[in-house]
C-alpha positions in Angstrom: 0.0 0.0 0.0 1.4 3.4 -0.9 1.2 6.2 1.6 1.4 10.0 1.6 3.1 11.4 4.7 3.0 15.1 5.4 4.1 17.4 8.2 3.0 21.0 8.1 5.4 23.7 9.1 3.5 26.6 10.7 4.3 30.3 10.0 7.0 31.4 10.4 8.4 28.0 9.6 7.5 26.7 13.1 6.2 23.2 13.4 3.4 22.6 15.9 4.5 19.7 18.1 3.9 18.8 21.7 5.1 18.3 25.2 4.2 15.1 27.0 4.0 15.3 30.7 2.7 12.9 31.8 1.1 10.7 29.1 -2.7 11.0 28.9 -5.7 9.7 27.1 -9.0 11.3 27.8 -12.5 11.6 26.5 -12.9 15.3 25.5 -15.6 17.3 27.1 -16.9 20.8 26.4 -13.4 22.4 26.4 -12.6 20.7 23.1 -15.8 19.8 21.4 -14.1 19.1 18.1 -13.1 15.7 19.5 -16.8 14.7 19.7 -16.1 12.7 22.9 -13.3 10.7 21.3 -10.1 9.9 23.2 -7.8 12.8 23.7 -4.2 12.2 24.2 -2.9 15.3 26.0 0.1 16.9 27.7 -0.1 18.8 30.9 -2.8 21.3 30.1 -5.4 22.5 27.6 -5.5 26.3 27.3 -5.4 27.2 23.7 -3.9 30.6 23.3 -0.5 30.2 21.5 1.1 33.3 23.0 4.8 33.8 22.6 6.3 33.4 26.1 3.0 34.4 27.5 2.8 36.7 30.5 0.5 35.7 33.3 -1.8 38.7 32.8 -2.8 40.6 29.7 -2.3 44.4 29.6 -4.6 46.8 27.7 -1.6 48.6 26.2 -3.5 51.3 24.4 -5.5 52.3 27.6 -2.4 52.2 29.7 -0.4 54.4 27.3 -3.3 56.9 27.3 -3.2 57.0 31.1 0.6 57.5 31.0 0.2 60.4 28.5 -2.5 62.0 30.7 -0.3 61.6 33.8 2.6 63.1 32.0 0.5 66.1 30.9 -0.5 66.6 34.6 3.2 66.6 35.6 4.2 69.1 32.9 1.2 71.4 33.8 2.1 71.4 37.5 5.8 72.2 36.7 4.8 75.0 34.4 2.5 76.7 36.9 3.6 80.0 38.2 3.2 78.8 41.8 4.6 75.4 42.1 3.0 72.9 44.5 5.9 70.6 45.2 3.7 68.1 47.0 1.3 67.9 44.1 4.3 67.5 41.7 5.7 64.7 43.7 2.4 62.9 43.8 1.9 63.3 40.1 5.4 62.1 39.3 4.8 59.1 41.6 1.6 58.3 39.8 3.4 58.6 36.4 6.1 56.2 37.5 3.6 53.7 38.9 1.8 53.7 35.5 5.0 53.2 33.6 5.8 50.3 35.9 2.8 48.5 34.6 4.1 48.4 31.0 5.0 44.9 29.9 8.7 44.3 30.3 9.2 47.4 32.6 12.2 46.9 34.9 11.4 46.5 38.6 11.8 49.5 41.0 15.3 49.9 42.5 15.8 49.4 46.2 14.6 52.4 48.0 16.4 54.1 50.9 15.1 53.0 54.2 15.0 49.3 53.3 16.8 47.0 55.6 20.4 46.2 54.9 19.6 42.5 54.6 16.9 43.2 51.9 19.2 45.5 50.0 21.9 42.8 50.0 19.4 40.3 48.8 18.4 42.5 45.9 22.0 43.0 44.9 22.6 39.3 44.9 19.6 38.8 42.6 17.6 36.7 45.2 20.0 33.8 45.4 19.7 30.2 44.5 21.6 30.4 41.2 25.3 30.3 41.9 28.2 30.6 39.5 29.2 34.1 40.2 27.7 37.3 41.6 26.8 40.6 40.1 27.5 42.5 43.3 25.8 45.9 43.4 23.6 45.3 40.4 19.8 45.4 40.6 18.4 42.0 41.3 15.3 40.2 40.0 12.1 40.1 41.9 12.2 36.9 43.9 9.8 34.1 42.7 8.2 33.9 46.1 7.3 37.7 46.0 5.8 37.8 42.5 6.1 34.8 40.3 4.7 36.5 37.2 6.9 39.5 37.5 9.9 37.3 38.1 9.1 35.4 34.9 8.9 38.6 32.8 12.1 39.9 34.3 14.0 36.7 33.6 13.0 37.0 29.9 14.1 40.6 29.8 17.4 40.0 31.6 18.3 37.0 29.5 17.4 39.0 26.3 15.1 36.2 25.1 12.3 38.5 23.9 10.9 42.0 24.0 7.6 43.8 23.6 6.7 44.9 20.1 4.4 47.8 19.0 1.8 45.2 18.1 -0.4 44.4 21.1 -0.3 40.8 22.1 2.9 40.1 20.1 6.5 39.9 21.1 9.8 40.0 19.3 11.9 36.9 19.9 15.5 38.1 20.2 18.5 36.1 18.9 19.0 34.1 22.2 15.4 33.2 22.4 15.3 32.3 18.7 18.4 30.1 19.2 16.5 28.3 22.0 13.5 27.8 19.8 15.6 26.6 16.8 17.3 24.0 19.0 14.0 22.7 20.3 12.5 22.8 16.8 15.5 20.9 15.4 15.2 18.2 18.0 11.5 17.8 17.3 11.8 18.0 13.5 14.4 15.2 13.5 12.2 12.9 15.5 9.0 13.7 13.6 10.7 13.0 10.3 11.7 9.6 11.5 8.0 8.7 11.5 7.9 9.4 7.8 6.4 12.9 7.9 7.5 15.8 5.6 7.2 19.5 5.9 4.7 21.6 4.0 3.5 25.2 4.2 0.0 26.7 4.3 -1.2 30.3 4.0 -1.6 32.6 7.0 -5.1 33.7 5.8 -8.4 32.0 5.5 -11.7 33.3 4.1 -13.7 35.3 6.7 -17.4 35.1 7.3 -19.2 37.5 5.0 -19.4 41.1 6.4 -22.6 41.6 4.5 -25.3 39.0 3.9 -25.7 40.4 0.3 -22.0 40.4 -0.5 -21.6 37.0 1.1 -24.4 35.2 -0.6 -23.5 31.7 -1.6 -20.2 31.8 0.3 -19.5 29.7 3.4 -16.9 30.8 5.9 -14.2 28.3 6.8 -14.7 29.1 10.4 -18.4 28.3 10.3 -17.7 24.8 9.1 -16.3 23.9 12.5 -17.9 26.6 14.7 -17.6 24.8 18.0 -13.8 24.2 17.5 -13.1 27.9 16.9 -15.5 29.2 19.5 -12.7 29.9 22.0 -10.7 31.8 19.3 -13.4 34.1 18.1 -12.3 37.1 20.2 -8.7 36.7 19.0 -9.3 36.7 15.2 -7.8 39.6 13.2 -9.9 40.4 10.1 -8.3 41.9 7.0 -10.7 44.0 5.0 -8.6 46.2 2.7 -5.5 45.6 0.5 -4.0 49.1 0.6 -3.9 52.4 2.5 -4.0 55.9 1.3 -2.3 59.1 2.5 -4.6 61.8 4.0 -2.1 64.6 4.4 -3.9 67.8 5.2 -7.1 65.9 6.0 -8.6 63.9 8.8 -7.6 60.3 9.2 -8.2 57.5 11.7 -4.6 57.2 12.5 -2.7 60.5 13.1 1.1 59.9 13.6 2.8 61.4 16.7 4.0 64.9 16.0 1.6 65.5 13.1 2.5 65.1 9.5 1.0 62.8 6.9 -1.5 60.2 8.1 -2.9 57.1 6.5 -6.2 55.3 6.5 -7.7 52.3 4.6 -8.5 53.2 1.1 -12.3 52.9 0.6 -11.7 51.8 -3.0 -9.5 49.0 -1.8 -12.0 47.0 0.2 -11.6 43.3 -0.3 -14.4 41.5 -2.1 -13.7 38.6 0.3 -12.4 39.6 3.8 -9.7 37.4 5.2 -8.9 36.2 8.7 -5.5 35.6 10.2 -6.2 32.0 11.1 -6.1 31.3 14.8 -5.4 27.6 14.2 -4.6 25.6 11.1 -7.4 23.1 11.0 -9.8 24.8 8.6 -7.2 25.5 6.0 -5.6 22.1 6.2 -8.8 20.2 6.1 -9.9 22.1 3.1 -6.8 20.8 1.3 -7.2 17.3 2.7 -10.6 17.2 1.0 -8.8 17.8 -2.3 -5.9 15.4 -1.7 -7.5 12.3 -0.2 -9.4 10.2 -2.6 -8.5 6.6 -1.9 -7.3 4.4 0.9 -4.0 4.4 -1.0 -3.6 8.1 -0.1 -3.7 7.3 3.6 -2.3 7.9 6.2 -1.9 11.6 5.5 0.2 13.2 8.3 0.9 16.7 9.6 0.6 18.1 13.0 -2.8 17.0 11.6 -3.2 13.4 10.3 -5.9 11.5 8.5 -6.3 7.7 8.8 -8.5 5.0 7.5 -9.3 3.5 10.9 -10.0 4.8 14.4 -7.3 2.5 15.9 -4.6 3.8 13.6 -5.5 7.4 14.5 -5.3 6.7 18.2 -2.0 4.9 17.9 -0.6 7.9 16.0 -1.7 10.3 18.7 0.1 8.1 21.3 3.1 7.7 19.1 3.6 11.5 19.0 3.4 11.7 22.8 6.4 9.4 22.8 8.2 11.8 20.5 7.5 14.7 22.8 8.3 12.8 25.9 11.7 12.0 24.5 12.3 15.7 23.7 11.0 17.0 27.0 13.0 14.5 29.0 16.2 14.3 27.1 16.5 17.8 25.8 14.5 20.1 28.1 14.9 18.0 31.3 11.3 19.2 32.1 8.3 17.7 33.8 4.7 19.1 33.8 4.6 21.1 37.0 6.1 24.6 37.3 8.0 25.7 40.4 5.0 27.5 41.9 2.7 24.5 41.7 0.9 25.5 38.5 0.7 23.5 35.3 1.4 25.1 31.9 0.0 23.9 28.6 2.9 23.6 26.1 1.1 21.3 23.6 -1.5 18.7 23.0 -2.0 15.6 20.9 -5.7 15.0 20.1 -7.7 12.1 18.6 -10.3 14.2 16.8 -12.6 11.4 15.6 -14.4 12.3 12.4 -15.6 15.8 13.2 -13.4 17.7 10.8 -13.7 15.0 8.1 -17.5 15.4 8.2 -17.4 19.2 8.4 -15.2 19.3 5.2 -16.5 16.2 3.7 -13.1 14.4 3.6 -13.8 10.9 2.4 -11.9 8.1 0.8 -12.8 5.0 -1.2 -11.9 2.0 1.0 -10.6 -1.4 -0.4 -14.3 -2.5 -0.8 -14.8 0.7 -2.9 -17.1 2.2 -0.2 -16.9 5.9 0.7 -15.8 6.4 4.3 -14.9 9.5 6.3 -11.3 9.6 7.6 -10.3 9.5 11.2 -8.1 12.4 12.4 -5.5 13.5 14.9 -3.8 16.8 15.6 -0.8 17.6 17.7 1.4 20.6 18.3 3.3 23.0 20.5 4.1 26.7 20.4 6.8 28.8 21.9 5.0 28.3 25.1 7.4 25.4 25.5 10.2 27.9 25.9 8.1 29.6 28.6 7.7 26.3 30.3 11.5 25.7 30.1 12.1 29.1 31.8 9.6 28.4 34.6 10.8 24.9 35.2 14.5 25.5 35.8 15.2 29.2 36.4 15.9 30.8 39.7 16.0 34.2 41.4 19.3 35.0 39.8 18.0 34.6 36.2 17.7 32.0 33.5 18.8 28.4 33.9 19.1 26.3 30.8 19.6 22.6 30.4 22.9 22.1 28.5 21.2 20.0 25.8 19.2 23.1 24.6 21.5 25.9 25.7 22.7 27.9 22.6 26.0 28.4 24.4 26.9 25.6 26.7 30.2 27.1 28.0 31.8 30.6 27.9 35.5 31.2 28.4 36.3 34.5 30.1 40.0 35.3 29.7 41.3 37.4 32.6 43.5 39.8 30.6 43.9 43.6 30.4 43.7 43.2 26.7 46.1 43.2 23.7 47.0 46.9 24.1 48.4 46.9 27.6 50.4 43.7 27.9 50.6 42.4 24.3 53.0 39.5 24.9 51.3 38.1 27.9 47.9 38.6 26.3 49.0 36.7 23.1 50.4 33.8 25.2 47.2 33.6 27.3 44.9 33.7 24.2 47.0 30.9 22.6 46.4 28.9 25.7 42.7 29.7 25.7 42.3 28.8 22.0 43.9 25.4 22.6 41.4 24.6 25.3 38.5 25.9 23.2 39.6 23.7 20.3 39.5 20.6 22.6 36.0 21.5 23.8 34.7 22.0 20.3 36.2 18.7 19.2 34.2 17.1 22.0 31.0 18.7 20.7 30.7 21.5 23.2 29.1 24.8 22.1 31.6 27.2 23.5 32.4 30.9 23.0 35.2 33.2 24.1 34.4 36.7 25.6 36.9 39.1 24.1 35.3 42.3 25.2 38.4 43.8 26.8 36.6 47.0 27.7 34.3 45.1 30.1 35.6 43.9 33.4 35.2 40.2 34.4 32.6 40.9 37.1 29.9 42.3 34.8 30.6 39.5 32.4 30.0 36.9 35.1 26.8 38.7 36.1 25.6 38.7 32.4 26.2 35.0 31.8 24.4 34.2 35.1 21.4 36.1 33.9 21.5 34.4 30.5 21.7 31.0 31.9 25.0 29.8 30.3 25.6 26.4 32.0 29.3 26.7 32.5 31.5 29.7 32.9 35.2 29.1 32.5 37.9 31.5 33.8 41.5 31.6 32.5 44.1 34.0 33.7 47.9 34.1 33.6 48.2 32.3 36.9 45.8 29.6 35.7 47.8 29.2 32.5 51.0 28.9 34.6 49.3 26.2 36.7 47.9 24.4 33.7 44.3 24.6 34.7 41.0 26.3 34.1 38.6 27.6 36.8 35.0 26.4 36.2 31.7 27.7 37.7 28.3 26.0 37.3 25.2 28.1 36.6 23.3 25.8 38.9 25.4 26.7 41.9 28.1 25.2 44.1 31.8 26.1 44.5 34.1 26.8 41.7 36.4 24.0 40.7 39.6 23.5 38.7 40.0 21.3 35.6 43.4 20.3 34.2 44.1 22.1 30.9 45.1 20.1 27.8 43.7 17.7 25.3 41.4 16.0 27.8 39.6 19.2 28.9 37.0 18.9 26.2 35.8 15.5 27.4 35.8 16.7 31.0 33.6 19.7 30.1 31.3 17.5 28.1 31.0 15.1 31.0 30.2 18.0 33.4 27.5 19.2 31.0 25.9 15.8 31.0 26.0 15.7 34.8 24.2 19.1 34.9 21.6 17.9 32.5 20.9 14.9 34.7 20.8 16.9 37.8 18.3 19.4 36.4 16.0 16.5 35.3 16.3 14.8 38.7 15.4 18.0 40.5 12.4 18.7 38.2 11.1 15.1 38.5 11.4 15.3 42.3 9.4 18.5 42.2 6.7 16.8 40.1 6.6 13.8 42.4 6.5 15.9 45.5 3.8 18.2 44.0 1.5 15.4 43.0 -0.9 13.8 45.6 -3.6 11.2 45.3 -7.0 11.7 47.0 -10.5 10.4 46.9 -11.8 13.6 48.5 -12.9 16.6 46.6 -13.0 18.6 49.9 -9.3 17.8 50.4 -8.4 19.2 47.0 -10.5 22.3 47.3 -9.1 23.0 50.8 -5.5 22.6 49.6 -6.0 24.9 46.6 -7.7 27.5 48.8 -4.8 27.4 51.2 -2.2 27.8 48.5 -4.1 30.7 47.1 -4.3 32.3 50.5 -0.6 31.9 50.9 0.0 33.7 47.6 1.3 30.9 45.5 -2.1 30.0 43.8 -0.9 26.5 42.9 -1.0 23.5 45.1 0.4 21.0 42.7 -1.5 18.2 40.9 -4.2 15.9 42.3 -4.6 12.4 41.0 -8.3 11.5 41.5 -10.9 8.9 40.4 -13.2 10.7 38.0 -16.5 10.2 36.1 -16.0 12.0 32.8 -18.6 14.8 32.9 -18.0 18.2 31.2 -20.6 19.9 33.4 -19.0 18.6 36.6 -15.6 19.7 35.4 -16.9 23.2 34.7 -18.4 23.3 38.2 -15.0 22.3 39.7 -13.3 25.0 37.7 -15.8 27.6 38.9 -15.3 26.5 42.5 -11.6 26.0 42.7 -10.1 27.3 39.4 -8.7 23.8 38.8 -9.2 21.8 35.7 -8.3 18.3 34.3 -4.7 18.5 33.1 -4.6 15.0 31.7 -5.6 11.4 32.2 -2.3 9.5 32.9 -2.3 6.4 30.7 -0.4 4.3 33.2 -2.9 5.0 35.9 -6.2 4.2 34.1 -6.5 0.6 35.3 -6.8 1.9 38.8 -10.2 3.6 38.1 -12.0 0.2 38.1 -14.2 -0.3 41.1 -13.7 3.3 42.4 -16.2 6.2 42.6 -15.7 9.7 41.3 -14.3 12.0 44.0 -16.8 14.7 43.0 -20.1 13.1 41.9 -19.9 9.7 43.6 -20.7 7.9 40.3 -18.6 5.0 39.1 -15.2 6.3 38.0 -14.4 6.1 34.3 -10.8 7.5 34.5 -8.0 8.5 36.8 -7.6 12.2 36.3 -5.0 14.8 37.2 -6.5 18.1 38.4 -4.6 21.3 38.9 -4.4 25.0 38.2 -2.8 26.2 35.0 -1.4 29.4 33.5 
């Protein structure tokens, strides 16, 4: 039997794949009606917004900027008054600073005078817990225990992973963040292609619902074909209505640039005959194409982050197979379990068995070996850059980013302790020859290593920078180290500095140290997951624990393994009462549901479920 295997690369060339943590198979309820009650194979959570390194709370940027402008105008007016009211000016300035502090990515306030000496020292140290070199005197990050969401945003800023863009809800992924995503994508792409899949590319736009019943007569919106599936995305859809702008210099326009000058607005003569939507998910476009490509059982299976199969069993097996792929990446590359450090879960991806819902909505049929027309069976699976966010939250500390060596763009950085080539050229040349030899050994051992040759920056600030950026190993080499035939090594994960003999074997020694760090990070994360997961038959016990955690300020109390009767209405009630939802149905635990009753309804249990709060 011939087969067509396809994997779809999402804009901008980013494949949707998934985190597994832990394995799960569940009957979908209301939160994902497209599954039609079929088995869902899921990762740690189900929220569907594919935000880039999503912050915990959205900010109405336009409204906030308007408030900031108004506050700034008040400050200027008070300062320009003939009789200055210093108290009023101070209050207005304080209000302005407070508003600016709400901007996404805004730096935290500096330590104020009057704070205790111990607190100031803690801020200088960056909160502690990281190790590998201090940034003495530099402004520290907000501790996780004080404000987890703010700490997360500050880690991203300090490590230069991403920054806010002028487009609300969008971020710019900076080179270090992109290198992380590329490494993750490469690891996933390699494993997915081993299954026989190939990459393809689909348009960003899909046809929108008609804006006018008259203009839209006879045309069906892609979104309306699977209305229940896209219900959760409806408020996030961007609609494209015009194909060009026009200048309105000297006239009124909807968008007046700051400082005056020419303005632009949509050209009324350029309205699209058929409006377009920036697709929130890929299903509708892909299933439109599947309808054209799938004719016979010989065309199956057809694979992407969406797949089409001749049988239900084959589709379920594919969904589970992809979980194994993601489990391998999350364990071996990211050293990452499902539970974040504050006891919350984070959705980084899903693997769904979709039944025949999309096949029926788009009339995707095939002629089976008996020449009968059948609807295909489908799966979908994918992750977004949320997986990078999960990586940050899983390992990082109050000193900044911590990266597993397997995914770190730079695994080791060598900082030569030298005044530079201009001050002591002979000694500098000798030291750099020594450093180059050690770096060559490391690269031969497969270590991603760089040398910091910024001679106008002192070693201390360099150490602080690499701690913030999460470089796993920092290596120091000065004239005395060269004379002693050694390197001084500091781990980002903490502990005392240690010496390594220089020479041909240094590359292997550094590689072994990186492997040990990878294993230690995984062990710590798995221990946190184990310690943060409890089993109970009592709904009251879970509700009380969640309430206590929220009262303590953490909001998350870990995960709860419970016997469960699959009921979407009951799950919604639990969410309303506790803010907890089903994160997954662990495959290895399902046999234990037999003979037990649901912890919430008292009905015979159909599954063992993991409940928890999620970002």
